[in-house]
N, C-alpha and C positions, 0 to 999 in steps of 0.2 A: 627649362628644356621643353621642347614641343612634344606633345603626346604623339604616339605612333600614327593615329588617324587624323592628325591635324594637317591641313594642306599647307605645304611650303610655298611661300611667296617667292616667285622667280622673277627677279628684276632683269629687264632686257634693254641693253643699249642698242640703238637701231643701226649703227654703223653708217657706211657711206650710202646716201640715198640714191646715188647713181649706179650702185652695184646691185648684187643679188641679195643683200642682207635682209631687206624688208620682205622680199619674196619668200625666203626660206623661213622667216619668222611666221608670216601669215599662213604659209602652207602647213607649218608644224601645228599651229593651233586651230586650223581648219578642221582637224580631227577632234571632235567634241570629247572624246575619251581622255584627252590630255587635261581637260578641266576637272576631271575626277581625281587626277593625280596631283595637280598643283594649281596655284593661282597666278597666272601670268600678269606682270606689270610692265608695260612697254613705255619707255621714256622717249616721247616724240611729241606728237600733237594729234588730236582727233582729225583735223583737216588733212594732215600729212598721211595718216593711215587710210583715210577715205580715198585720197588721191591715188595712193599706191594700189589699194585693192581694186579700185575701178580700172586703173591702167592695166593691171595684171589679170583682171577678171577672176579674182579669188573671192567668192561670196562668203562673208562672215560678218557677224555683228560684234560691236565692242562697246565698252562703257568708258566715257571720258571722265577723268577725275583731276583734281587740282594738285593732290600730292599722294604719295604711295600709301600713306596711312589710311586712306579712304578706299582702298582696294576691296572689291567684293568677290567672295568665293563664287565659283561657277560662271564667272564672266571674264572676258578678255579686257583687262583694264589698260587704259592709255592715259598716262600722266601728260598734261599739257605743259610741256617745257617751253614751248613758244606758241605764239598766236598766228603769226603770218604763215603764208603758204610758200615754202621754198620752191625754187624752180627745179624741176626734175629733168635731167639730161642723161638718160640711161646710156651707160657705156663710156661716159666722158669724165675725165678727171677735172674737177673744178674746185676752186678754193671755197666756194659757198658750201658745197657738199661736205668738205672737210670740216668747216666751221660748225655745221649742224651735228656732225658725228661727235665732235668734242662736247658740244652743249649737252647732247644726250648722255654721253659717258660721264661727264662731271655730275649731272643731276642724279644718275643712277648710283654712282659711288657715294655721293652724299647721303642718299637714302639707305644704302648698305651700311654705312658707318653709323647712321642713326637708328639702325635696327628696324626700319620700316619695311625692308625686304630681307629675305633670308640668304639668298644666293644671287650672284650676278652671272648672266650669260651674255657675252658680247658678240654682236654681229660684226662682220669684217669691216675694217677701216683701210684706207689707203695711207701708207706711212709717209707719203710725200705731201699730200694736200692738207694734212693735219698740222703741219709745222707752222708755228707762229711764235712771237716773242713770249707769249704766255704759256705755250705748250711746246716744249722742246724735248720730246721723247721719241725714240725710234719705234715705239709701239705701245700696246696695252700694258705689257708686263712691267716695263720700267716705270710707267706712270703709277700702276697699282702698288709697286714696291715702295714708292714714296708715300702713297696715301694710306696704305694699310700696314699694320705692324707685321714684322717677320722678315725672313730671309727668302726672297722669291726664287723659284726654280721653274723654268719652262719644262713642263712634264707632259709629254704626248702619251695618251693612254687609251687602251681598249680593255676589255675584260681579260685578255690573254697576253697583251704586249704593252710594256710601259718603258718609255725612253725619255730620260732626262738629258739636259744639255749643260755642259761645263761653261760654254760660252754660247750666247744665242745670236743677237743681232750685232755681230762683230765681223768686220771685213776679214777675209781669209788671210791677208798679209799680217793681220794683227793677232791672230788666234794664239800662236805659241807664246807671245809676250804677255797675253792675258791669263795664261794658265799658270798659276802659282800654287805653292803648297797650301797657303791659306784658303784660296778659292776651292781647291780640290776637297779639302776637309769640310768646308762649309757646305758644299754641294752634296757630298756624301751624307753628312749629318742630316741635311734637309730632306733628301730623298728617302733616307731610312725612317725618319720621323713620320713622313707622309705615308709611307707604306704601312707603318704600324697604326697610325691614328686615322687615316683616311680610307684605308683599304682592308684593315683588320688582319694584316700579316704579322704574326708575332715575332718571328726572327727572320727578317728579310735577307735574301741572298742577292748581291748586287755585282754586276760585271762592269768594268771600265774598258772602253775602247782606246786603243793607242792613238797618239797624236799624229805620228808619221806613218807612211806606208810600211806594212809588216812590223809595226811598233818599233820602227827604227832599225831593225835587223842588227841588234847589238851595237848600235852607234854608227853603222855604215850610212844609214839614211836619216841622220839627225840624232841628236843626243837627248832631246827632251824626255823621251819615254824612260830612258835609263836614269837620267839625273833628276827628273821631277816626279813623274808618275810612280815609278816602282818603289822608291823609298816611302812615299806616303801610303801606298797600298800595303806595304809590309808593316808599317807602323800601326795602321788602323786594324789590320788583320790580327796582329799580335795583341791588340787590346780587346779582342773578342768579337769584332765585327766580321760578318761573312762577306768580305770584299775580295774580288778576284780580278786578275788582269795584269798588264794591259793586253787585250786581245786585238789581233789584226782585224781591222774593220771589214776588209774586202771579203773574207770568208766567214765571218762570224754569223751573219744572217742566213747566207746561202746554205750553210752546213747544219742549220737548225740548232746551233749551240745556244742561241738566245732563249730557247725554250727551257733551258736548265736554270734560268734566273728569274727572280721576281721583278727585276728592273735592270735596265742598262743605262749607263751614263756615257754619253757620246762627247767627244772633245769639242765638236763644233756643229753648227746648224745643219748643213746638208749631210754630214756624216750620219746624223741620227734621223733626220726627217725624210730623206729619200727612201731608206728601207722601211721606215714606219708607214709612210703613206702608200708604199707599194704593197705592203702586207695587210694594211687595214682596210683597203678598198673603199675609202670614203666614209668609213664608220668611226674614224678616229676622233679623239677629242683633245683639245689643247687645255690643260689644267694648270693654273698657276699655283703650284704647291708652296707651302711654307708661310703663307700669309694668315692673318687672323680671321679672314673671311674666305668663303668659297667662290672662286671665279672659274668658269669654263667658257670655251668657245669652240666653234667648228674648226676642223683642220684645213680649211680652205680660205682663199682671199675673196676680194670683191668680184672677181670673174666678170669684168666689164664686157668681155666678148660675148657673153650670153645674157647680159642684164636686159630686162624689159621684154624678153622673148617668152617668158613663162615656162621655161624648160629646166630651171634650176632644181637640183635634187636636195630636198630638205633633210636627208638622212643624217648627215653629220651634225646639223644644228639640233635635231631631235635627240640624237645621242648625247649632245652636250647638256641638254636639259636633264635627261635621264641620269647621266653621270653626276651632274651637280647635285641632284636630289639624293642620290645614293651616297655620295661623299659627305654631304651635310648630315645625313642620318648616322653614318658611321662615326663621324666626328662627335655627334651628340652622345652616341652610345659609349664611345671611348671616354668622353668627359664624365659621364655618369659612373662608369666603372672606376676611374681613377679617383674621383671625388669620394666614392664609397670607401675605397682603400684608405684614403687619408683620414676620413672620419673615424674608421675603426682604429687606426694607429693613435689618433688623438684621445680616444676613449679608454685606451689601455692604461692600467694603473702603473 
């Protein structure tokens, strides 16, 4: 375990080079106080970072290294994943930018698995231009679920609001068929474990949103809520878990009902992310809960429309760094507490 005053190594995949990813990363660490909190390790190349900070007029110095194990505290470290200089076309979707985004991500994940970095913060990618024969995933979450042990959950979090998703990158027409008893139980278990282990909440209280408008209105607007959600909620509540719902999503957030719960589990992507992003005002963080390693990201995309203009707000990326560090420390604390309990149990006569 790391000591409390040991700087955490924050690995950063650079994302789409034609978007705002590099800009928000550089702006985050332009603030030297960040180097007192952690040791950043960017997976790209010295030439690429030089090119980007010159184009964006962001003055900062960095230290080029060949692998993450050579990272130096007090410096912005850049792992040279490639040597060439990729073509930058701000605001444009290109296959080349997608290929370099995946090179950066794969290198960062390898270092994460090898213990060379402590957490991973991912800058935004374009889900279309990353697709190849070797990378056939709809986004970061699905790739990380394959690479890292655990049951992944897309968990959008702030200090006061936490929204998980039953289904994430699934077409609306396929949502209902993807919500099964097994999936509901797995996601509830994952969100509960994360709240306990990653956020220090001893007895989490979780709300589930209905699948259909008005949670089906007793079967008038669809039967999935009555036939799928309600029986699982009752079974899990009877087992001692603090699980409630299904709640009608249209009034749940507007009435401030969400403030009564430690987390909310939404049925599908937009049902959870629209209210989350509205309420979090760009301070939200996308956390992949349930994995063996900590990964966070900002709650926005590549933002091609403002890329290269120097106006991107780094707040969400900075929050992703803060949140990743906080979750890492909570997880270390939880590990220490549970290991101590097990040791005491083993030493009893």
